[in-house]
C-alpha positions as CSV (number, residue, x, y, z in Angstrom):
1,M,71.6,123.5,75.2
2,N,73.1,122.7,78.6
3,K,76.8,123.4,79.0
4,I,78.9,120.7,77.4
5,R,81.2,119.4,80.1
6,D,85.0,119.9,79.7
7,D,85.6,116.2,80.5
8,Y,83.5,114.9,77.6
9,P,85.6,113.1,75.0
10,P,86.0,115.0,71.7
11,D,83.7,112.6,69.8
12,L,80.9,113.1,72.3
13,K,81.3,116.9,72.2
14,K,81.2,116.8,68.4
15,F,78.2,114.6,68.4
16,L,76.2,116.9,70.6
17,I,77.1,120.0,68.7
18,D,76.4,118.3,65.3
19,L,73.1,116.9,66.6
20,Q,71.9,120.3,67.8
21,S,73.0,122.0,64.5
22,Y,71.4,119.3,62.3
23,I,68.0,119.3,64.1
24,D,68.1,123.0,64.4
25,T,66.6,123.1,67.9
26,D,67.9,123.2,71.5
27,I,68.8,119.9,73.1
28,Y,68.7,119.4,76.9
29,L,71.1,117.2,78.9
30,Y,69.5,115.6,81.9
31,G,70.1,112.8,84.5
32,S,73.4,112.0,86.1
33,V,75.4,114.0,83.5
34,N,74.3,117.1,85.5
35,R,75.2,115.6,88.9
36,I,78.4,114.6,90.8
37,D,77.5,110.9,90.4
38,Y,78.2,110.9,86.7
39,V,80.8,108.4,85.8
40,H,82.7,109.4,82.6
41,G,82.6,106.7,80.0
42,K,80.1,104.6,82.0
43,S,77.0,106.7,82.8
44,D,74.7,107.3,79.9
45,I,74.1,110.7,78.4
46,D,70.4,111.6,78.5
47,I,69.3,114.0,75.8
48,G,65.9,115.6,75.6
49,I,64.4,117.3,72.6
50,F,61.1,119.3,72.6
51,T,59.2,120.0,69.3
52,D,55.9,120.9,67.9
53,N,56.0,117.8,65.6
54,E,57.5,114.6,67.0
55,Y,57.2,112.7,63.7
56,S,59.2,115.4,61.9
57,M,61.8,115.3,64.6
58,M,62.0,111.5,64.4
59,T,62.6,111.8,60.6
60,R,65.4,114.3,61.2
61,L,67.0,112.0,63.8
62,Q,66.5,109.0,61.5
63,H,68.6,110.8,58.9
64,F,71.2,112.1,61.4
65,L,71.6,108.6,63.0
66,H,71.0,106.6,59.8
67,V,68.3,104.4,61.4
68,K,64.9,103.2,60.6
69,R,61.7,104.5,62.2
70,D,61.3,101.2,64.2
71,A,64.5,102.1,66.1
72,F,62.4,104.5,68.2
73,D,60.4,103.3,71.2
74,K,57.1,104.9,72.1
75,I,57.0,106.0,75.8
76,V,54.2,107.1,78.1
77,W,55.0,109.1,81.2
78,K,52.5,109.9,83.9
79,L,53.6,113.2,85.4
80,E,51.7,115.5,87.7
81,G,48.6,113.5,86.9
82,K,49.0,114.1,83.1
83,M,49.8,111.5,80.5
84,I,52.8,112.5,78.5
85,Y,53.7,110.7,75.3
86,G,57.0,110.7,73.5
87,Y,59.7,108.6,71.8
88,K,63.1,107.4,72.7
89,I,66.1,106.0,70.9
90,K,69.3,104.6,72.3
91,C,72.1,105.9,70.2
92,D,75.2,104.1,71.7
93,K,75.3,102.1,68.5
94,Y,76.0,105.3,66.6
95,I,78.6,106.9,68.8
96,N,81.2,105.7,71.3
97,S,79.3,106.9,74.3
98,K,76.1,105.5,75.8
99,C,73.3,107.9,75.1
100,E,69.6,108.1,74.9
101,I,67.5,110.7,73.1
102,S,64.0,111.5,74.2
103,I,61.5,113.4,72.0
104,Y,58.5,115.2,73.5
105,N,55.9,117.7,72.3
106,N,56.5,121.3,73.4
107,D,53.1,121.1,75.3
108,F,54.9,119.0,77.9
109,K,58.1,121.0,78.1
110,E,57.5,122.9,81.3
111,A,56.4,119.9,83.3
112,I,59.2,117.7,82.1
113,L,61.9,120.3,82.7
114,N,60.6,120.8,86.2
115,D,60.7,117.0,86.8
116,W,64.3,116.8,85.4
117,N,65.2,119.5,87.9
118,N,64.0,117.3,90.7
119,Y,66.7,114.8,89.6
120,K,69.3,117.5,89.2
121,A,69.1,119.0,92.7
122,I,69.1,115.9,94.8
123,P,70.1,115.9,98.5
124,F,73.7,115.3,99.3
125,Y,73.1,111.9,101.0
126,I,71.4,110.7,97.8
127,S,74.4,111.7,95.8
128,I,76.6,109.7,98.2
129,L,74.3,106.7,97.9
130,L,74.4,106.9,94.1
131,F,78.2,107.4,94.1
132,I,78.7,104.3,96.3
133,L,76.3,102.2,94.1
134,K,78.0,103.3,90.9
135,T,81.4,102.6,92.4
136,L,80.4,99.1,93.3
137,Y,78.9,98.6,89.8
138,Y,81.4,100.4,87.5
139,K,84.7,100.5,89.3
140,F,84.6,97.3,91.3
141,P,82.1,95.2,89.3
142,I,80.8,93.3,92.2
143,L,77.1,94.1,91.5
144,S,75.2,92.5,88.6
145,Q,73.4,94.8,86.2
146,E,70.1,93.6,87.6
147,T,71.1,94.4,91.2
148,Y,72.5,97.8,90.2
149,A,69.3,98.7,88.3
150,K,67.2,97.5,91.2
151,Y,68.9,99.6,93.8
152,K,69.1,102.6,91.6
153,R,65.4,102.4,91.0
154,V,64.8,102.0,94.8
155,I,66.8,105.2,95.5
156,F,64.9,107.2,92.9
157,N,61.5,105.7,93.4
158,R,61.5,106.0,97.1
159,I,63.2,109.3,97.5
160,I,63.1,111.4,94.3
161,V,60.1,110.2,92.3
162,D,57.7,110.4,95.2
163,K,58.6,114.1,95.3
164,S,57.6,114.7,91.7
165,N,54.7,112.2,91.5
166,S,55.8,110.8,88.2
167,M,55.9,107.4,86.6
168,F,57.6,106.3,83.4
169,I,56.6,103.5,81.1
170,L,58.3,102.2,78.0
171,L,55.8,100.7,75.5
172,P,56.8,97.5,73.7
173,K,57.2,97.7,69.9
174,K,54.5,96.1,67.8
């Protein structure tokens, strides 16, 4: 598991430790939580889990989070020319922090971890742009959620994602 930051609230630290213990596998923290543009209490916590059996892992998470199977969304991710399939669940309903858990097969682990590292080691000027954007959205709420999401997507799609040649799709529930 990535290092749990000292500035996490106690309930989030406990959730992450309990989660890893319950599912009995490593969890990976990715996204802004690993960068300087993370805004405590506002930015979401992105958690990645790799497994040989996604359905078994979803069952474990169902029990841990006390949710039904339909709480999970199926996702398709095109990365390095390969189609990657997985599942996501937003778990901010279950703890006081916004968090999202992604489940992927171990076959995709290396490619996904490499992609996540592209978002971790971003150029300084990108960090500044994200910091300004998040300040305008979170601290001085002068941007709408739609405007914030649009500009954040532009920053990543134009600058970061082009570098990794990836595309992410969330499939609708049936």
